[in-house]
C-alpha positions as CSV (number, residue, x, y, z in Angstrom):
1,M,117.9,74.5,122.0
2,T,114.9,75.4,120.0
3,S,114.8,74.1,116.4
4,G,115.0,76.4,113.5
5,S,117.3,79.4,112.6
6,P,116.7,82.6,114.6
7,V,117.8,84.4,111.5
8,L,115.0,82.7,109.4
9,R,112.4,83.2,112.2
10,G,113.4,86.9,112.5
11,G,113.5,87.4,108.7
12,L,110.1,85.9,108.2
13,L,108.6,88.1,110.9
14,A,110.2,91.2,109.4
15,L,109.0,90.1,106.0
16,L,105.4,89.9,107.3
17,A,105.7,93.3,108.9
18,A,107.0,94.7,105.6
19,A,104.1,93.2,103.6
20,L,101.5,94.7,105.9
21,F,103.2,98.1,106.0
22,G,104.0,98.1,102.3
23,L,100.4,97.4,101.2
24,S,99.2,100.2,103.5
25,T,101.0,103.1,101.5
26,P,98.9,102.9,98.3
27,L,95.8,102.4,100.4
28,V,96.5,105.5,102.5
29,Q,96.9,107.5,99.4
30,R,93.6,106.2,98.1
31,F,91.5,106.7,101.1
32,G,93.3,109.9,102.3
33,V,92.3,112.0,99.3
34,G,91.2,115.4,100.4
35,L,92.1,114.8,104.1
36,G,94.8,116.7,106.0
37,P,98.0,114.9,107.0
38,F,97.3,115.1,110.7
39,T,93.8,113.7,110.3
40,T,95.1,110.8,108.3
41,A,98.0,110.1,110.7
42,S,95.6,110.1,113.6
43,L,93.2,107.7,112.0
44,L,96.0,105.3,111.2
45,Y,97.4,105.2,114.7
46,L,94.0,105.1,116.4
47,G,93.4,102.0,114.2
48,A,96.6,100.6,115.5
49,A,95.6,101.4,119.0
50,L,92.3,99.5,118.6
51,V,93.9,96.4,117.4
52,A,96.6,96.6,120.1
53,V,93.9,96.4,122.8
54,F,93.3,92.8,121.8
55,Q,97.0,91.9,121.5
56,R,98.2,92.4,125.1
57,R,99.3,89.3,127.0
58,G,99.5,88.8,130.8
59,A,102.4,90.1,132.8
60,S,103.4,86.5,133.5
61,V,104.0,85.9,129.8
62,E,105.5,89.2,128.6
63,A,107.6,91.8,130.4
64,P,105.5,95.0,131.0
65,L,106.6,98.5,130.1
66,R,108.5,100.3,132.9
67,R,108.5,104.0,134.0
68,S,112.1,104.1,132.8
69,D,111.0,103.3,129.2
70,A,109.0,106.6,129.1
71,P,111.6,108.8,127.5
72,R,112.4,106.3,124.9
73,L,108.7,105.7,124.1
74,L,107.9,109.4,123.9
75,S,110.8,109.7,121.4
76,M,109.3,106.8,119.4
77,V,105.9,108.5,119.4
78,A,107.5,111.8,118.2
79,A,109.4,110.3,115.4
80,G,107.3,107.3,114.4
81,A,103.8,108.2,115.2
82,V,103.7,111.9,114.5
83,V,106.6,113.1,112.2
84,G,106.7,109.9,110.0
85,P,103.0,109.4,109.2
86,V,102.2,113.2,108.9
87,A,105.1,113.6,106.4
88,L,104.0,110.4,104.5
89,A,100.4,111.6,104.3
90,W,101.5,115.1,103.1
91,G,103.8,113.6,100.6
92,L,101.3,111.0,99.2
93,Q,99.1,113.9,98.1
94,R,102.0,115.2,96.0
95,T,103.4,112.2,94.3
96,S,102.4,108.8,93.0
97,G,101.7,105.9,95.3
98,A,104.3,103.7,93.6
99,S,107.0,106.3,93.9
100,A,106.3,106.9,97.6
101,S,106.3,103.3,98.3
102,L,109.6,102.7,96.6
103,L,111.3,105.6,98.2
104,L,110.5,104.1,101.6
105,T,113.6,101.9,100.9
106,L,115.6,104.7,102.5
107,E,114.2,103.6,105.9
108,A,116.6,100.6,105.8
109,V,119.6,102.9,105.4
110,F,118.7,105.1,108.4
111,T,117.8,102.0,110.5
112,A,121.0,100.0,109.6
113,L,123.3,102.9,110.2
114,L,121.8,104.0,113.5
115,A,121.7,100.3,114.8
116,W,125.4,100.0,113.9
117,R,126.2,103.3,115.7
118,W,123.9,103.0,118.7
119,Y,123.9,99.3,119.5
120,G,127.2,98.2,117.8
121,E,125.3,95.5,115.7
122,T,127.6,93.6,113.4
123,M,127.5,94.6,109.8
124,D,129.4,91.8,108.1
125,R,129.8,91.5,104.3
126,R,126.6,89.4,103.9
127,V,124.5,92.1,105.6
128,V,126.1,94.9,103.8
129,T,125.7,93.1,100.4
130,A,122.0,92.5,101.2
131,V,121.5,96.1,102.2
132,L,123.2,97.4,99.0
133,L,121.1,95.1,96.8
134,L,117.9,96.2,98.4
135,L,119.0,99.9,98.1
136,A,120.1,99.3,94.5
137,G,116.8,97.8,93.6
138,G,114.9,100.6,95.3
139,A,117.0,103.2,93.5
140,L,116.3,101.6,90.1
141,L,112.6,101.6,91.0
142,V,112.6,105.2,91.8
143,I,114.5,106.1,88.6
144,D,111.9,104.2,86.6
145,Q,109.2,106.3,88.3
146,G,111.1,109.4,87.5
147,L,111.3,108.5,83.8
148,T,107.5,108.4,83.7
149,G,107.3,112.0,84.8
150,S,105.0,111.2,87.6
151,V,107.3,112.1,90.4
152,Q,107.0,115.4,92.2
153,L,110.1,116.5,94.1
154,T,108.3,118.0,97.1
155,G,106.2,114.9,97.7
156,L,109.2,112.7,97.5
157,L,111.2,114.9,99.9
158,A,108.4,114.6,102.4
159,V,108.4,110.8,102.0
160,A,112.2,110.9,102.6
161,L,111.6,112.8,105.8
162,A,109.2,110.1,106.9
163,T,111.8,107.4,106.2
164,A,114.4,109.2,108.4
165,A,111.8,109.5,111.2
166,W,110.9,105.9,111.0
167,G,114.6,105.0,110.9
168,V,115.0,106.7,114.3
169,D,111.7,105.1,115.6
170,N,113.0,101.6,114.5
171,T,116.3,102.0,116.2
172,L,114.8,103.3,119.4
173,S,112.2,100.4,119.4
174,R,115.1,97.9,119.8
175,G,115.3,99.1,123.4
176,V,111.7,98.0,124.1
177,A,111.6,94.9,121.8
178,D,111.7,92.7,124.9
179,R,108.7,94.4,126.4
180,D,105.0,93.2,125.8
181,P,104.6,94.1,122.1
182,G,100.9,94.6,122.6
183,Q,101.5,97.1,125.3
184,V,104.2,98.9,123.3
185,V,101.9,99.2,120.2
186,L,99.0,100.4,122.4
187,A,101.0,103.1,124.1
188,K,102.6,104.3,121.0
189,A,99.5,104.3,118.9
190,A,97.2,105.9,121.5
191,L,99.7,108.7,122.2
192,G,100.5,109.3,118.5
193,G,96.9,109.1,117.4
194,G,95.8,111.4,120.2
195,A,98.4,114.0,119.6
196,T,97.8,114.1,115.8
197,A,94.1,114.2,116.3
198,M,94.5,117.2,118.6
199,V,96.6,119.0,116.0
200,A,94.1,118.2,113.3
201,L,91.3,119.7,115.3
202,L,93.3,122.9,116.2
203,W,94.5,123.3,112.6
204,G,90.9,123.0,111.3
205,E,91.5,120.1,109.0
206,A,88.5,118.7,107.0
207,V,86.3,116.1,108.9
208,P,86.7,112.7,107.0
209,S,83.6,110.8,105.6
210,T,82.5,107.7,107.4
211,V,83.8,105.5,104.6
212,A,87.3,107.2,104.6
213,A,87.5,107.1,108.4
214,L,86.7,103.4,108.7
215,A,89.0,102.5,105.8
216,L,91.9,104.3,107.4
217,L,91.2,102.8,110.8
218,V,91.4,99.3,109.2
219,V,94.6,100.2,107.3
220,G,96.1,101.5,110.5
221,A,95.1,98.3,112.3
222,S,97.0,96.1,109.9
223,G,99.7,98.3,108.4
224,Y,100.7,100.1,111.6
225,G,99.4,98.0,114.5
226,L,99.9,94.4,113.5
227,S,103.0,95.4,111.4
228,L,104.6,97.0,114.4
229,R,104.0,94.0,116.5
230,F,105.7,91.7,114.0
231,Y,108.5,94.2,113.7
232,L,109.2,94.2,117.4
233,L,109.1,90.4,117.5
234,A,111.5,90.3,114.6
235,Q,113.9,92.6,116.5
236,R,114.0,90.2,119.3
237,Q,115.2,87.4,117.0
238,F,117.1,89.4,114.4
239,G,118.5,92.6,115.8
240,A,117.6,96.2,114.6
241,A,119.9,96.4,111.5
242,R,118.8,93.1,109.9
243,T,115.1,93.7,110.6
244,G,115.3,97.2,109.1
245,S,117.0,95.8,106.1
246,V,114.4,93.0,105.5
247,F,111.7,95.6,106.1
248,A,113.2,97.4,103.1
249,F,111.2,94.9,101.0
250,A,108.0,96.9,102.0
251,P,108.5,99.4,99.2
252,F,108.4,96.7,96.6
253,I,105.2,95.1,98.1
254,G,103.8,98.7,98.2
255,A,104.5,99.3,94.6
256,L,102.9,95.9,93.6
257,G,99.9,97.2,95.6
258,A,99.8,100.5,93.6
259,F,100.1,98.7,90.4
260,A,97.3,96.3,91.3
261,L,95.1,99.3,92.0
262,G,95.7,100.4,88.4
263,E,98.5,103.0,88.8
264,R,100.6,101.9,85.7
265,A,102.2,99.0,83.8
266,V,105.4,97.2,84.7
267,S,108.6,98.1,82.9
268,G,112.1,96.5,82.5
269,L,113.7,98.7,85.1
270,W,111.0,97.9,87.5
271,L,111.5,94.1,87.1
272,L,115.2,94.6,87.5
273,G,114.9,96.6,90.6
274,G,112.4,94.1,92.0
275,A,114.9,91.2,91.2
276,L,117.7,93.0,93.1
277,M,115.4,93.6,96.1
278,V,114.4,89.9,96.1
279,A,118.1,88.8,95.9
280,G,118.9,91.1,98.9
281,L,116.0,89.5,100.8
282,V,117.1,86.0,100.1
283,I,120.6,86.7,101.3
284,H,119.1,87.8,104.6
285,L,116.9,84.8,105.0
286,I,119.6,82.3,104.3
287,E,122.2,83.8,106.6
288,D,123.7,81.2,108.8
289,H,125.8,82.8,111.5
290,A,127.3,80.4,114.0
291,H,130.5,80.3,116.0
292,G,131.8,79.7,119.6
293,H,131.0,82.8,121.7
294,D,130.9,83.8,125.3
295,H,127.9,85.3,127.3
296,E,128.8,87.5,130.2
297,A,126.7,87.5,133.4
298,M,123.6,89.7,133.1
299,E,120.2,90.2,134.5
300,H,117.1,91.4,132.7
301,E,113.4,90.7,132.1
302,H,111.6,89.4,129.0
303,A,109.5,86.6,127.7
304,H,111.5,83.4,127.4
305,T,111.3,79.6,127.6
306,H,113.7,77.1,129.0
307,A,114.5,75.3,125.9
308,D,116.6,77.8,124.1
309,G,120.0,77.0,125.6
310,H,120.3,80.4,127.3
311,H,117.7,80.3,130.1
312,N,118.9,77.6,132.5
313,H,117.7,78.9,135.8
314,R,115.2,76.7,137.7
315,H,111.6,77.1,138.9
316,Q,109.5,75.0,141.3
317,P,107.5,73.8,139.5
318,M,108.9,74.4,136.0
319,P,106.6,76.5,133.9
320,E,105.5,75.3,130.4
321,G,105.8,77.6,127.5
322,A,106.7,81.3,127.4
323,H,106.8,83.3,130.6
324,S,108.4,86.5,131.9
325,H,110.2,87.5,135.1
326,W,113.4,89.1,136.2
327,H,116.2,86.5,135.8
328,H,119.9,86.1,136.0
329,H,122.3,84.7,133.3
330,A,125.4,83.0,134.5
331,P,128.5,83.2,132.3
332,L,128.3,80.8,129.4
333,H,130.3,79.6,126.4
334,H,128.7,77.7,123.6
335,A,128.2,77.7,119.8
336,H,125.0,77.7,117.8
337,P,123.3,79.8,115.1
338,H,122.4,83.3,116.3
339,A,121.7,86.9,115.4
340,P,122.3,90.1,117.3
341,D,119.4,89.8,119.7
342,A,119.4,90.7,123.4
343,H,121.7,87.8,124.3
344,H,124.1,88.2,121.4
345,Q,125.7,91.6,121.4
346,H,129.3,90.4,121.3
347,S,131.8,91.9,118.8
348,H,133.5,90.1,115.9
């Protein structure tokens, strides 16, 4: 059995993904001034594609994408790499960066509910409490922005549409979380960036300056490329609902970034909302879910090691470290800390 809680590992990966994505929102607003939404989206995802080229690992280490993944991947591209970023880019031109960042909390609601409905992931009291704290904190932050008079309804509605699209994307991505994350990021980013670039050209959107183009490529590489990689790795450990809930911390980080760029001062409501979000995050990270459970026989392919208590098949010679191949799991009963990953989909 590997040391360390899978919940803590998954939570920290999700938090890292949230930090990278959260900081990208005020930066997109700053460098996307005067650009069309399709141009902005294309640069973000082309940046993600560039960084993904250097993140791929060999087929012996990670499970490659399969032809059967194509419908899911195309749906992810449509929702997460076209509708989501285009709606966000459009909305960012019509509301404040802090307001948009904070409204992204809604993404956790859509992700958690869809993961519960589509995958049957367990939503116990601890998880529900954490989600509610995060949402309450986000609501206070949005109310705080509304009191300043800096919120424009049309911009926020566009950002809300982006959160719904990314909620669908997040839930769909659970089905490819065990594939090579570099390959998933590259395929999604290249298809999404190419599609939005084509629409931008046909629509006649303004050509970005060199500085703006390079800046958005860098933001896309970190906030959309690296962030998606860490998000997929978190889903392996943590499940879709929990990953989406911890990822709800991204709006708070984005608001901090907006304030750091000089948008406005901090208020009492902002501090209270931030405190609630931190409390929800802590509840997730200290979750300790352990009990006796049964594993049914199954076969699949994904990156794994032979020190986690679930992969007891033999090789000759035995490999060292992570590797990937099609393998069989015999029925097993044991008890250990776990989260709703690919091997723990049992009901409670």
